[in-house]
MILUMSE-595453 format. One record per atom (N, C-alpha, C): x, y, z. Coordinates in pm, whole numbers, padded with zeros to 5 digits, always signed. Example, Ala and Ser with C-alpha at 12.3 -4.5 7.8 and 13.67 -1.06 7.14 Angstrom:
REM residues 2
+01319-00569+00780;+01230-00450+00780;+01320-00330+00780;+01285-00225+00708;+01367-00106+00714;+01290+00003+00787;
***
This chain:
REM residues 281
+09917+09456+06466;+09831+09580+06500;+09903+09704+06526;+09858+09814+06499;+09926+09936+06519;+09900+09951+06675;+09813+09938+06737;+09779+09941+06885;+09687+09869+06935;+09644+09848+07046;+09543+09764+07095;+09465+09787+07220;+09323+09791+07229;+09260+09837+07329;+09203+09683+07398;+09182+09682+07515;+09106+09552+07591;+09024+09636+07676;+08893+09551+07705;+08810+09570+07824;+08735+09427+07866;+08758+09383+07956;+08705+09254+08017;+08674+09156+07873;+08800+09110+07849;+08787+09020+07735;+08778+09043+07606;+08747+09173+07562;+08725+09210+07427;+08826+09294+07396;+08881+09267+07289;+08981+09373+07214;+08970+09391+07104;+09046+09489+07039;+09067+09557+06908;+09138+09684+06901;+09121+09756+06780;+09193+09872+06781;+09133+09958+06882;+09213+10037+06930;+09197+10132+07049;+09036+10206+07037;+09056+10268+06887;+08932+10361+06857;+08815+10270+06842;+08821+10124+06839;+08698+10049+06847;+08630+09982+06969;+08728+09980+07079;+08650+09941+07209;+08582+10009+07273;+08466+09973+07294;+08363+10022+07395;+08339+10011+07507;+08325+10105+07634;+08329+10087+07768;+08189+10121+07798;+08104+10064+07885;+07965+10058+07944;+07979+10205+08019;+07866+10314+08002;+07843+10417+08067;+07833+10404+08233;+07822+10273+08259;+07772+10243+08409;+07925+10195+08477;+08028+10225+08425;+08160+10171+08456;+08164+10285+08586;+08205+10229+08679;+08232+10358+08830;+08365+10418+08775;+08459+10397+08688;+08571+10489+08670;+08509+10584+08590;+08390+10565+08505;+08367+10703+08426;+08315+10836+08529;+08223+10779+08617;+08168+10891+08685;+08218+10907+08837;+08289+10838+08882;+08355+10847+08987;+08496+10837+09004;+08570+10805+08884;+08724+10782+08871;+08775+10689+08991;+08678+10599+08995;+08696+10468+09104;+08768+10375+09050;+08873+10413+09076;+08985+10295+09007;+09133+10328+09022;+09223+10239+08971;+09373+10212+08991;+09423+10185+08862;+09532+10224+08845;+09602+10188+08720;+09754+10185+08734;+09823+10115+08642;+09963+10088+08642;+10018+10155+08478;+10138+10171+08468;+10205+10195+08329;+10342+10160+08337;+10372+10085+08239;+10531+10076+08204;+10539+10069+08062;+10651+10004+08020;+10693+09983+07888;+10750+09842+07834;+10753+09790+07746;+10801+09660+07687;+10911+09708+07562;+11002+09632+07559;+11086+09632+07444;+11120+09479+07393;+11054+09490+07282;+11027+09341+07209;+10892+09288+07264;+10906+09184+07335;+10791+09116+07400;+10831+09096+07530;+10910+09179+07599;+10964+09173+07735;+10904+09302+07807;+10803+09290+07902;+10752+09389+07984;+10846+09416+08097;+10889+09552+08090;+10983+09597+08219;+10931+09617+08344;+10974+09543+08455;+10937+09559+08572;+10777+09511+08610;+10757+09422+08544;+10610+09389+08546;+10553+09340+08690;+10664+09268+08782;+10625+09221+08912;+10608+09347+08995;+10708+09466+08989;+10687+09564+09082;+10554+09640+09051;+10524+09660+08925;+10402+09722+08899;+10259+09630+08943;+10266+09502+08934;+10154+09441+08985;+10155+09430+09129;+10291+09451+09222;+10256+09450+09352;+10210+09579+09382;+10222+09685+09321;+10176+09809+09354;+10010+09836+09336;+09997+09735+09214;+09857+09762+09168;+09773+09657+09270;+09812+09571+09334;+09785+09474+09422;+09751+09556+09589;+09840+09670+09579;+09867+09720+09723;+09742+09838+09697;+09727+09912+09575;+09610+10016+09553;+09479+09945+09560;+09449+09818+09514;+09331+09778+09510;+09279+09727+09652;+09388+09681+09727;+09379+09653+09878;+09335+09763+09959;+09401+09863+09945;+09378+10025+10004;+09234+10083+09933;+09198+10028+09840;+09063+10092+09785;+08944+09982+09828;+08983+09865+09849;+08859+09767+09888;+08816+09734+09730;+08909+09727+09632;+08859+09678+09474;+08874+09544+09464;+08806+09446+09406;+08792+09351+09383;+08868+09306+09252;+09005+09255+09239;+09050+09237+09101;+09002+09123+09016;+08957+09149+08887;+08858+09055+08812;+08944+08912+08770;+09076+08932+08798;+09177+08820+08737;+09286+08799+08844;+09318+08666+08845;+09448+08632+08949;+09568+08715+08857;+09674+08717+08962;+09822+08776+08906;+09850+08700+08767;+09835+08573+08801;+09894+08498+08671;+09793+08539+08548;+09709+08546+08568;+09584+08570+08458;+09624+08700+08394;+09643+08816+08489;+09653+08956+08425;+09807+08934+08369;+09922+08887+08391;+10019+08853+08342;+10030+08793+08196;+09927+08699+08198;+09914+08617+08062;+09841+08728+07978;+09750+08804+08021;+09670+08885+07929;+09759+09003+07888;+09829+09056+07946;+09939+09174+07915;+10032+09113+07828;+10070+08987+07851;+10202+08939+07744;+10119+08898+07594;+10029+08856+07629;+09952+08820+07468;+09938+08942+07414;+09882+09043+07462;+09804+09167+07400;+09922+09215+07358;+10069+09239+07445;+10190+09295+07393;+10234+09220+07261;+10205+09098+07249;+10263+09047+07123;+10216+09081+07008;+10101+09148+06997;+09999+09177+06895;+10012+09301+06846;+10098+09400+06916;+10116+09525+06864;+10245+09525+06793;+10251+09602+06669;+10365+09576+06582;+10472+09720+06603;+10521+09685+06734;+10639+09786+06757;+10741+09738+06841;+10855+09793+06840;+10960+09725+06884;+10953+09772+07062;+10917+09882+07060;+10906+09984+07205;+10748+09989+07197;+10690+09942+07314;+10566+10014+07345;+10526+10023+07506;+10422+10126+07485;+10392+10158+07628;+10281+10086+07665;+10289+10042+07772;+10132+09968+07822;+10103+10019+07984;+09954+10044+07938;+09859+10107+08051;+09778+09993+08054;+09747+10002+08196;+09624+09911+08250;+09568+09986+08360;+09428+09965+08391;+09326+10008+08506;+09237+09931+08529;+09205+09908+08663;+09085+09807+08698;+08988+09927+08782;+08899+09941+08740;+08806+10016+08798;+08705+09925+08901;+08625+09999+08999;+08563+09921+09103;+08451+09791+09036;+08407+09836+08912;+08296+09764+08830;+08210+09859+08762;+08093+09781+08739;+08000+09842+08675;+07841+09837+08768;+07797+09952+08789;+07667+09950+08846;+07613+10051+08846;+07487+10100+08873;+07381+10221+08875;+07510+10339+08962;+07491+10428+08923;+07558+10547+08979;+07508+10559+09140;+07605+10513+09244;+07556+10555+09389;+07703+10548+09447;+07706+10651+09548;+07822+10693+09598;+07884+10551+09664;+07765+10477+09743;+07805+10373+09844;+07840+10254+09723;+07912+10162+09746;+07934+10042+09668;+07922+09901+09726;+07882+09814+09631;+07854+09667+09694;+08010+09613+09693;+08014+09570+09780;+08172+09503+09814;+08231+09367+09743;+08104+09298+09668;+08123+09192+09587;+08130+09227+09477;+08099+09351+09426;+08125+09370+09274;+08276+09363+09232;+08276+09298+09105;+08368+09260+09036;+08425+09345+08953;+08579+09397+08960;+08642+09512+08891;+08635+09482+08749;+08659+09602+08662;+08674+09577+08530;+08824+09622+08473;+08865+09537+08401;+08999+09522+08353;+09005+09602+08208;+09078+09722+08212;+09097+09776+08096;+09251+09825+08043;+09290+09788+07921;+09428+09798+07895;+09443+09854+07763;+09539+09930+07716;+09582+10007+07616;+09731+09977+07563;+09788+09939+07474;+09918+09919+07427;+09952+09980+07302;+10009+10090+07292;+10074+10183+07187;+10211+10195+07178;+10263+10215+07055;+10406+10238+07038;+10459+10358+07104;+10604+10324+07141;+10617+10410+07239;+10778+10451+07209;+10827+10597+07202;+10957+10626+07176;+11046+10569+07272;+11162+10575+07184;+11283+10512+07285;+11311+10566+07420;+11328+10478+07534;+11307+10517+07673;+11468+10554+07718;+11549+10561+07626;+11701+10641+07666;+11717+10740+07579;+11762+10831+07680;+11791+10967+07627;+11885+11025+07727;+12028+11001+07686;+12119+11058+07812;+12132+11244+07791;+12087+11277+07663;+12108+11441+07648;+11983+11520+07729;+11889+11448+07726;+11757+11548+07795;+11764+11566+07901;+11736+11723+07929;+11711+11751+08057;+11586+11837+08053;+11510+11836+08228;+11372+11892+08192;+11365+12065+08292;+11263+12114+08220;+11259+12264+08272;+11120+12224+08347;+11118+12273+08475;+11036+12220+08570;+10943+12360+08630;+10829+12347+08676;+10792+12466+08762;+10711+12399+08911;+10721+12498+08987;+10674+12461+09103;+10527+12502+09121;+10415+12402+09195;+10304+12421+09181;+10225+12382+09325;+10170+12430+09407;+10095+12412+09535;+10021+12285+09510;+10072+12192+09604;+10002+12036+09577;+09858+12046+09678;+09768+12063+09563;+09633+12060+09629;+09547+11911+09643;+09637+11828+09596;+09576+11684+09583;+09523+11639+09740;+09474+11519+09746;+09405+11477+09862;+09516+11427+09933;+09484+11321+10024;+09567+11278+10143;+09603+11110+10120;+09554+11056+09996;+09559+10932+09978;+09692+10915+09837;+09777+10998+09821;+09855+11008+09730;+09960+10889+09674;+09937+10789+09806;+10030+10657+09798;+09954+10557+09717;+09830+10616+09674;+09762+10519+09589;+09743+10551+09453;+09766+10434+09371;+09766+10497+09215;+09638+10503+09172;+09554+10596+09207;+09419+10614+09175;+09389+10686+09036;+09256+10675+08982;+09223+10750+08863;+09203+10904+08885;+09162+10934+09005;+09152+11084+09046;+09280+11139+09020;+09285+11215+08902;+09397+11290+08891;+09382+11430+08828;+09276+11481+08868;+09242+11616+08838;+09370+11734+08863;+09376+11714+08997;+09510+11812+09032;+09604+11785+08937;+09659+11681+08921;+09773+11640+08829;+09737+11699+08694;+09645+11682+08642;+09584+11700+08488;+09641+11873+08498;+09564+11954+08597;+09552+12070+08583;+09721+12155+08594;+09785+12079+08692;+09924+12133+08711;+10019+12081+08580;+09991+11958+08516;+10048+11940+08388;+10062+12015+08302;+09916+12074+08285;+09864+12214+08185;+09953+12322+08216;+09937+12333+08324;+10027+12490+08365;+10168+12462+08324;+10220+12376+08366;+10381+12333+08311;+10381+12333+08181;+10296+12288+08089;+10302+12278+07938;+10285+12430+07892;+10189+12498+07963;+10165+12666+07889;+10280+12755+07943;+10347+12682+08057;+10494+12789+08085;+10582+12718+07983;+10578+12658+07917;+10705+12585+07824;+10790+12505+07929;+10732+12429+07991;+10785+12330+08090;+10741+12198+08078;+10844+12093+08137;+10824+11941+08087;+10730+11905+08219;+10752+11936+08331;+10690+11879+08443;+10670+11986+08552;+10568+11937+08636;+10517+12044+08745;+10561+11958+08911;+10660+12035+08971;+10670+11998+09089;+10585+12036+09214;+10527+11930+09297;+10419+11984+09404;+10519+11989+09520;+10443+12114+09624;+10504+12123+09721;+10396+12147+09831;+10383+12103+09974;+10308+12138+10054;+10367+12233+10143;+10324+12355+10156;+10429+12475+10208;+10528+12459+10163;+10649+12442+10219;+10794+12460+10214;+10835+12321+10128;+10731+12217+10144;+10793+12047+10141;+10745+12020+10014;+10858+11978+09927;+10851+11941+09818;+10801+11762+09834;+10692+11716+09747;+10637+11589+09773;+10700+11524+09639;+10618+11545+09531;+10662+11475+09396;+10619+11571+09292;+10604+11538+09167;+10564+11597+09054;+10441+11554+09002;+10358+11603+08889;+10229+11568+08863;+10230+11416+08788;+10311+11377+08749;+10314+11239+08686;+10483+11162+08714;+10559+11231+08805;+10676+11165+08840;+10719+11209+08978;+10821+11103+09031;+10889+11139+09133;+11001+11246+09152;+11035+11308+09237;+11141+11406+09228;+11243+11379+09340;+11349+11389+09322;+11475+11388+09420;+11596+11464+09403;+11677+11490+09480;+11782+11561+09484;+11905+11494+09533;+12017+11558+09455;+12181+11500+09498;+12221+11624+09552;+12259+11634+09706;+12340+11719+09773;+12478+11669+09842;+12576+11711+09785;+12705+11638+09851;+12722+11493+09858;+12665+11462+09724;+12676+11305+09731;+12575+11237+09758;+12478+11289+09847;+12367+11219+09895;+12248+11250+09812;+12188+11090+09786;+12053+11085+09712;+11941+11125+09815;+11851+11214+09810;+11760+11240+09880;+11605+11223+09822;+11545+11171+09898;+11390+11171+09822;+11291+11173+09930;+11183+11229+09930;+11064+11216+10010;+11042+11067+10066;+11011+11063+10187;+10967+10910+10246;+10837+10876+10157;+10824+10752+10158;+10680+10686+10093;+10587+10696+10198;+10560+10813+10238;+10410+10834+10338;+10310+10837+10212;+10203+10903+10291;+10100+10906+10217;+10072+11036+10120;+10197+11094+10101;+10195+11220+10038;+10256+11196+09888;+10307+11070+09855;+10365+11058+09749;+10345+10909+09680;+10332+10882+09577;+10321+10744+09507;+10467+10671+09512;+10471+10577+09584;+10588+10484+09557;+10604+10435+09422;+10699+10517+09342;+10746+10519+09221;+10812+10370+09223;+10796+10314+09101;+10889+10192+09063;+11023+10250+09030;+11005+10339+08952;+11165+10392+08895;+11246+10434+09029;+11148+10503+09133;+11218+10555+09251;+11259+10443+09323;+11214+10320+09329;+11239+10196+09413;+11400+10162+09360;+11383+10146+09208;+11492+10101+09123;+11600+10182+09154;+11586+10331+09171;+11717+10410+09169;+11772+10421+09336;+11703+10395+09412;+11759+10364+09557;+11844+10251+09575;+11785+10125+09494;+11871+10021+09470;+11996+10017+09419;+12004+10098+09305;+12151+10156+09224;+12209+10239+09323;+12161+10325+09405;+12236+10389+09479;+12311+10312+09611;+12238+10195+09655;+12274+10147+09766;+12388+10040+09692;+12370+09997+09588;+12488+09892+09523;+12585+09981+09466;+12594+10093+09480;+12715+10179+09449;+12776+10257+09525;+12743+10227+09655;+12792+10303+09779;+12735+10460+09749;+12617+10510+09710;+12574+10612+09742;+12491+10631+09836;+12508+10727+09943;+12420+10742+10064;+12256+10778+10002;+12153+10724+10072;+12021+10740+10034;+11958+10785+10167;+11897+10893+10164;+11836+10980+10269;+11666+11004+10211;+11601+10937+10295;+11474+10927+10257;+11392+11009+10375;+11419+11134+10355;+11344+11230+10425;+11279+11339+10344;+11203+11411+10380;+11150+11520+10280;+11247+11625+10294;+11252+11724+10173;+11327+11823+10157;+11229+11940+10104;+11284+12075+10145;+11235+12196+10103;+11246+12243+09961;+11153+12339+09941;+11163+12393+09778;+11321+12452+09786;+11365+12523+09880;+11501+12606+09875;+11592+12489+09916;+11612+12378+09948;+11715+12256+09937;+11689+12222+09803;+11602+12213+09732;+11571+12185+09582;+11637+12246+09493;+11595+12391+09512;+11659+12483+09417;+11824+12541+09444;+11885+12479+09547;+12023+12489+09596;+12077+12355+09570;+12046+12257+09539;+12094+12097+09504;+12174+12098+09407;+12262+11995+09425;+12386+11990+09318;+12312+11922+09174;+12173+11843+09207;+12119+11810+09093;+11974+11773+09136;+11901+11799+09050;+11749+11783+09057;+11718+11642+08985;+11668+11554+09016;+11620+11407+08918;+11465+11393+08939;+11429+11380+08809;+11284+11336+08790;+11279+11176+08746;+11204+11111+08809;+11221+10950+08757;+11078+10911+08749;+11024+10859+08665;+10920+10773+08623;+10912+10640+08565;+10826+10590+08525;+10823+10457+08419;+10859+10484+08261;+10806+10620+08251;+10841+10669+08126;+10947+10740+08096;+11000+10819+08189;+11132+10871+08192;+11220+10810+08218;+11211+10703+08306;+11329+10647+08403;+11391+10751+08468;+11504+10800+08436;+11574+10925+08549;+11635+11000+08432;+11567+11145+08477;+11610+11266+08365;+11670+11388+08479;+11771+11452+08440;+11807+11575+08530;+11717+11708+08508;+11687+11793+08595;+11652+11902+08563;+11746+12009+08538;+11708+12127+08442;+11804+12218+08417;+11749+12363+08470;+11614+12373+08501;+11545+12503+08528;+11429+12454+08606;+11421+12532+08710;+11274+12517+08775;+11231+12689+08814;+11119+12712+08776;+11081+12845+08765;+11154+12953+08745;+11214+12913+08595;+11298+12988+08502;+11440+13027+08567;+11478+12947+08675;+11600+12993+08756;+11682+12834+08722;+11798+12873+08680;+11902+12732+08660;+11911+12657+08765;+11906+12512+08752;+11952+12425+08874;+12016+12331+08824;+12072+12255+08941;+12162+12137+08908;+12290+12163+08806;+12337+12035+08759;+12444+12049+08689;+12583+12045+08726;+12576+12021+08905;+12701+12003+08952;+12757+11868+09005;+12654+11776+08955;+12727+11650+08989;+12674+11535+08881;+12707+11597+08740;+12668+11513+08652;+12733+11362+08642;+12854+11319+08712;+12889+11184+08710;+12827+11124+08790;+12773+11145+08883;+12637+11057+08978;+12525+11038+08863;+12499+11184+08789;+12370+11142+08710;+12388+11034+08607;+12506+11028+08544;+12553+10947+08446;+12566+10811+08520;+12614+10779+08629;+12631+10647+08687;+12485+10594+08694;+12385+10688+08772;+12258+10626+08790;+12196+10600+08659;+12184+10665+08570;+12160+10648+08421;+12216+10542+08390;+12346+10496+08346;+12396+10406+08312;+12346+10282+08363;+12343+10286+08507;+12294+10133+08570;+12145+10137+08543;+12071+10197+08551;+11916+10205+08522;+11918+10145+08390;+11988+10179+08300;+11984+10123+08154;+12020+09997+08126;+12130+09965+08206;+12167+09832+08204;+12082+09730+08291;+12004+09782+08364;+11888+09694+08445;+11769+09716+08321;+11729+09784+08264;+11657+09754+08143;+11679+09685+08043;+11793+09696+07986;+11862+09610+07897;+11862+09459+07928;+11884+09443+08060;+11904+09270+08139;+11750+09219+08128;+11677+09302+08154;+11521+09245+08184;+11430+09239+08079;+11489+09299+07957;+11420+09303+07839;+11477+09227+07704;+11598+09184+07739;+11680+09120+07642;+11622+08977+07625;+11639+08942+07493;+11589+08812+07472;+11673+08679+07550;
***
């Protein structure tokens, strides 16, 4: 198949799959999601993404409709049906289907929704990103990978209209993350990243890069940094499950980074090795 859509046991082409109007994800954004990629039929970092899915579900009191093993089996089966070497895998669980009412029934079973589509090559050594800064107006549960993404959508649109690739959120002077990525800096050989509190999503690529830093004797500092520190950093790095790790070259039309290319290349090389190791046959 050229792509696949799945909803509670029914699947087909994405264009053909139907979702009930009373799914709470439609009128409340009441749900959680995850996304990663696969190469061949190997799904990258699936255990990490499922760990975060279960954490988000627990924090929002959502009943997952399948066991962890069942979700893995469903994702792997569907992944094998799409005719592409590299695929983008997205799945979400909404609280369930019920008449519109703010209060929810704790016993309601969640709805599982999956899409799998062809994906561009994940490795791009030469790419650098242009960013803009945007005031972080999101709520105070950014650590939950919820479907409520309107501020992220608005920031992403603003970045696109400015000819940029991503928008970096800040609360006052403090950088939090980007509209669909984590943001980090390198300064004097130290990898600095916002702590995993309620202001950022605990990114899977963020987790992997921290592990790579520690394995390569690069000091990691998990404390908040300011916009000024970001603009003056040796490197500004953007990480996500689709981008992996990409340096920035410009923020708000000001050139940034480019002062520690050897560290950037080491991190990229080690991350790509990890991807190859986990997705090779």
